[in-house]
C-alpha positions in Angstrom: 17.8 -20.3 -12.1 16.0 -19.3 -15.2 12.5 -19.7 -15.5 10.6 -21.9 -18.5 7.2 -22.4 -18.4 7.1 -25.9 -20.2 9.9 -27.1 -17.0 6.4 -26.3 -14.9 3.3 -27.4 -16.4 2.8 -30.5 -15.8 3.6 -29.6 -12.3 1.4 -26.3 -12.4 -1.9 -28.5 -13.8 -1.1 -30.7 -11.1 -1.4 -27.9 -8.2 -4.7 -27.0 -9.6 -6.3 -29.9 -9.8 -4.7 -31.2 -6.7 -7.4 -31.3 -3.0 -5.6 -28.4 -0.8 -5.5 -30.8 2.3 -7.2 -30.0 6.0 -6.5 -26.1 6.8 -4.6 -25.1 3.6 -4.4 -20.7 3.4 -7.1 -19.6 1.1 -6.6 -16.3 -0.4 -7.7 -14.2 2.3 -7.0 -16.4 5.1 -3.7 -15.4 3.9 -3.7 -12.0 3.8 -5.2 -11.6 6.5 -1.1 -10.8 8.7 -1.0 -7.8 6.0 -2.5 -5.0 4.6 -4.4 -5.6 1.9 -7.3 -7.1 4.2 -6.7 -3.3 6.1 -7.0 -2.3 3.0 -10.5 -3.7 1.8 -11.6 -2.5 6.1 -10.2 0.9 6.3 -10.9 1.9 2.3 -14.7 0.7 2.7 -15.0 2.8 5.6 -16.1 0.0 7.7 -14.2 0.2 10.8 -13.5 4.4 11.6 -10.4 4.3 12.8 -11.5 2.0 15.2 -8.6 -0.8 14.4 -6.9 0.4 18.1 -7.2 -3.1 20.1 -4.3 -4.7 16.9 -3.1 -1.0 17.1 -0.6 -1.0 19.8 1.4 -4.1 17.6 1.4 -1.9 14.8 3.0 1.3 16.5 6.0 -1.2 17.5 6.7 -0.9 13.9 5.9 2.6 13.0 7.8 4.2 9.7 8.9 7.5 11.7 10.5 7.5 14.5 8.5 9.3 18.4 10.5 12.9 18.9 10.1 15.5 21.9 7.4 17.6 21.5 8.0 21.0 19.7 9.3 23.8 21.4 7.0 26.1 20.5 3.6 23.8 20.8 3.4 21.6 23.4 0.2 20.2 21.4 3.1 18.6 18.1 5.8 17.2 17.4 8.5 17.8 14.8 8.2 15.9 12.1 11.9 13.2 11.8 10.9 13.6 7.4 8.2 15.3 4.9 6.6 11.8 4.5 5.3 9.1 7.4 4.8 6.3 4.9 7.2 4.6 2.2 7.1 1.8 0.7 9.5 -0.7 0.7 8.8 -2.9 -2.1 8.4 -2.7 -6.1 7.9 -4.0 -9.0 10.2 -4.5 -11.4 8.2 -6.3 -13.6 5.1 -6.4 -14.7 3.8 -7.5 -18.6 2.8 -4.8 -20.8 -0.2 -3.0 -19.8 -0.5 -3.6 -16.6 0.5 -0.7 -13.4 0.3 -0.1 -10.4 -2.8 0.7 -8.3 -2.5 0.6 -4.7 -1.2 -0.6 -1.3 1.1 0.1 1.8 4.1 -0.3 3.3 4.4 -3.6 1.8 2.1 -4.0 0.1 1.5 -3.5 -3.5 -1.0 -4.0 -6.4 -0.7 -3.9 -9.5 -3.3 -5.0 -13.3 -4.7 -4.4 -16.0 -8.6 -4.8 -17.4 -8.0 -8.9 -16.6 -5.1 -9.7 -14.5 -4.8 -8.5 -11.0 -1.2 -9.2 -8.5 -0.7 -8.6 -5.4 2.8 -8.5 -3.8 3.5 -8.6 -0.2 6.5 -8.8 2.0 6.0 -10.9 5.1 8.0 -9.5 8.8 11.9 -10.7 9.0 11.3 -14.4 10.8 7.2 -14.1 9.8 6.8 -17.7 8.3 5.3 -19.0 4.9 2.2 -19.3 5.2 2.6 -22.7 3.6 4.5 -23.9 7.1 0.9 -24.9 9.0 0.5 -28.1 6.2 4.3 -28.9 5.4 5.5 -26.9 2.3 5.7 -29.2 0.2 5.0 -28.6 -3.5 7.7 -26.8 -4.3 7.9 -24.3 -6.9 11.3 -23.3 -8.5 13.8 -21.9 -7.5 13.3 -17.5 -7.0 16.5 -16.0 -7.7 17.4 -19.0 -6.3 15.7 -18.9 -3.3 13.3 -21.4 -2.4 10.0 -21.0 -3.2 6.6 -22.8 -3.0 3.3 -23.0 -4.6 0.9 -21.9 -3.0 -3.1 -24.1 -2.7 -5.5 -21.1 -2.7 -9.5 -21.7 -2.9 -10.7 -22.7 -6.9 -13.1 -20.1 -6.5 -11.1 -16.8 -6.5 -9.0 -17.2 -9.5 -5.9 -16.3 -8.1 -2.6 -18.1 -7.4 -0.1 -18.4 -4.7 4.2 -18.2 -5.5 5.6 -18.0 -1.5 9.7 -17.5 -1.6 12.7 -16.3 0.9 13.8 -13.4 -0.7 16.4 -13.6 1.8 17.5 -15.0 5.1 14.6 -15.7 6.5 12.3 -12.5 5.4 9.3 -14.3 2.9 7.1 -12.8 0.3 3.5 -13.7 -1.4 2.6 -12.9 -4.6 -1.1 -13.5 -5.5 -1.8 -13.5 -8.8 -4.7 -14.3 -11.6 -3.4 -13.8 -14.9 -5.7 -13.8 -17.9 -7.5 -16.8 -18.7 -5.5 -18.2 -16.2 -4.0 -20.7 -18.5 -1.4 -22.7 -16.2 1.6 -22.9 -18.1 1.4 -18.2 -19.1 0.1 -18.3 -15.2 3.7 -19.9 -13.9 5.7 -18.4 -15.8 4.5 -14.5 -15.5 4.2 -14.4 -11.4 7.8 -16.7 -11.9 9.7 -13.5 -14.1 7.1 -11.4 -11.9 8.6 -12.9 -8.4 12.3 -12.3 -10.0 12.3 -8.9 -10.4 10.8 -7.5 -7.2 12.6 -5.5 -5.5 12.7 -5.4 -1.4 14.2 -3.1 1.3 14.9 0.3 -0.8 11.8 2.6 0.9 9.9 5.3 -1.4 8.3 7.7 -0.7 4.6 7.6 -1.4 2.1 10.9 -2.7 -0.5 11.5 0.6 -3.4 13.3 -0.5 -2.6 15.0 3.0 -0.1 18.1 4.2 -0.4 18.4 8.2 1.4 21.2 10.1 3.0 18.5 12.6 2.2 14.5 13.5 0.0 14.3 16.6 1.2 15.2 19.6 3.1 12.3 21.2 1.4 9.5 18.5 3.7 6.9 15.2 2.9 6.7 12.2 0.2 3.4 12.4 0.0 2.6 8.6 -1.0 4.6 5.5 -2.8 2.7 2.3 -3.4 4.2 -1.0 -5.2 3.2 -4.1 -4.7 5.1 -7.0 -6.9 3.5 -9.2 -10.1 1.0 -8.7 -9.4 -3.1 -8.6 -8.0 -3.8 -12.2 -8.9 -6.9 -13.8 -13.3 -6.7 -13.7 -14.0 -9.6 -12.6 -12.0 -9.8 -8.9 -14.9 -8.8 -6.5 -13.2 -7.3 -3.7 -14.8 -5.0 -1.5 -13.4 -1.7 -0.6 -12.7 -0.6 -4.4 -12.6 3.1 -3.8 -9.1 5.7 -5.0 -8.2 7.1 -2.2 -5.6 7.1 1.0 -5.5 6.3 4.5 -3.3 7.4 6.8 -3.4 7.2 10.9 -1.4 8.0 13.7 -1.2 6.5 17.5 -0.1 5.9 20.8 -0.6 3.7 23.8 -2.1 4.2 27.3 0.8 2.2 29.4 -1.3 2.7 32.3 -4.9 0.7 31.0 -3.5 -0.2 27.0 -5.6 1.9 25.2 -4.5 2.9 22.2 -5.4 6.8 20.4 -6.2 7.3 17.6 -6.1 10.4 14.8 -6.4 8.7 11.1 -7.3 10.6 8.5 -9.2 9.3 5.4 -9.9 10.7 2.0 -12.6 9.1 -1.1 -14.3 10.6 -4.2 -17.4 12.0 -3.3 -20.8 10.9 -4.1 -23.8 13.0 -4.9 -25.1 12.0 -1.6 -23.9 13.6 1.6 -23.6 12.4 4.4 -23.2 8.3 3.2 -24.9 6.2 5.2 -21.5 3.9 4.8 -20.0 7.3 6.6 -22.3 7.8 9.1 -21.4 4.5 10.2 -18.4 3.8 13.4 -16.5 0.8 14.0 -19.5 -0.3 11.8 -23.1 0.7 13.7 -24.8 3.0 12.2 -24.4 6.4 14.3 -26.9 7.2 16.8 -29.1 10.5 15.3 -28.4 12.4 18.5 -24.3 11.8 17.6 -24.7 13.4 14.8 -24.1 17.3 13.7 -24.7 18.9 10.3 -22.6 21.8 10.3 -21.0 24.4 6.6 -17.2 24.4 7.0 -15.4 26.5 5.2 -18.7 27.1 2.7 -18.8 22.8 2.9 -21.0 20.6 3.8 -20.0 19.1 7.1 -21.0 16.9 9.8 -19.6 16.3 13.5 -19.9 12.9 15.2 -19.6 12.4 18.6 -20.1 9.0 19.4 -19.2 6.1 21.7 -18.0 3.0 20.1 -17.0 -0.1 21.8 -16.5 2.2 25.0 -13.9 4.0 23.1 -14.6 7.8 22.8 -15.5 9.1 19.3 -15.5 11.9 17.2 -15.4 12.3 13.9 -15.9 15.6 10.3 -16.6 14.4 7.6 -15.9 17.5 5.6 -17.8 16.4 1.6 -16.2 17.7 -2.1 -12.9 19.3 -1.4 -11.8 18.6 -5.6 -14.1 15.7 -5.9 -13.4 14.7 -1.9 -15.3 13.4 1.2 -12.4 14.0 3.8 -13.1 12.3 7.4 -11.3 12.8 10.3 -11.8 10.5 13.3 -9.8 10.7 16.7 -10.5 7.7 19.4 -9.8 7.9 22.6 -8.7 10.1 25.2 -5.4 11.5 24.1 -6.4 11.6 20.1 -9.0 13.9 22.6 -7.3 16.3 24.6 -5.0 16.6 21.3 -8.0 18.1 19.7 -8.9 19.9 22.5 -5.0 21.8 22.4 -5.9 22.4 18.5 -8.8 24.7 18.8 -11.0 21.5 18.3 -11.8 19.2 15.5 -12.5 22.2 13.1 -10.3 24.4 14.5 -7.6 21.3 14.0 -9.8 20.1 10.4 -8.5 24.0 8.7 -4.6 23.7 9.6 -5.0 20.7 8.1 -4.1 20.8 3.8 -6.6 18.4 1.9 -5.5 18.0 -1.6 -8.4 16.0 -3.3 -9.5 13.1 -5.0 -6.5 13.0 -8.4 -3.8 11.4 -7.4 -2.5 14.2 -9.7 -2.2 16.6 -7.0 -0.6 14.9 -3.4 2.1 15.0 -2.1 5.5 13.2 -0.6 5.7 16.3 1.4 3.7 15.3 3.7 4.6 16.4 7.6 5.0 20.6 8.6 
């Protein structure tokens, strides 16, 4: 059906004034299973590649097929394509002035100076977030498909809309729109939802060019942000421009997940920052830090242990305005670095494209 805001104003105002039942999902809880939370944490550099315990499940739906070792080198895999990351969703329509600012394979963020839209496609078979309490607050159908309003925490300023965009496949739209007037929010959200597109993979530029996929590994995820969260009064952590790409492999005998992570964020006047010297949210002991110079730039090499996992990290300062962090976790990642001549030699085989998104490329691998 075609949506008209006047038809829903009273219902929407009632939703806003309703006290949510116990257990109603708030904004953060609703996103806990999705890429937004991962993006906040990763781009804030709080975990530094050590989400490995949960990475095994991610690897099962890798973005790039794993392939056999190259005949030219036992340490690398040929690429299945030039870009390991493609977005499977897109905004078909946004209000004037709103623009996409970041996302992942199945999540996008867009907005302007007063509004923000977070669009997420859930995995096929996933339940809508209203399901635990029963989906009771019906919204107008989205392109003929069932939809529900979701009560989010009042202080967040966001409103949630869930709809079944295809059989057994749900999407979520969380939005903060201007002055948050109910009729405006409802009509704009419904139009954004009706025009959202799913399923067509579109390559996303990243600020890296790697010689090959790390040996035996699969692409686990990629996150990107071309500008800060746009709405100034939306208080979200991890608000820096940058990108984060990670590959991983699980050791079936130990269940340990080895990862290689490539992270880029804008450089600051101080190097290294206290945040850069954290691994898994904890300060690295001074004895585990070595200050070096790499290709004329300040750099830090970290060799440490976090949660019983060996971690090696190289942070190179101010590559065209960006700090680049290369992180290896667990034995198979360490073995890959050894085969490449060590973490510094491996870094020298990577082209880092800096902080300016206009210089990023979809030719990421090979």
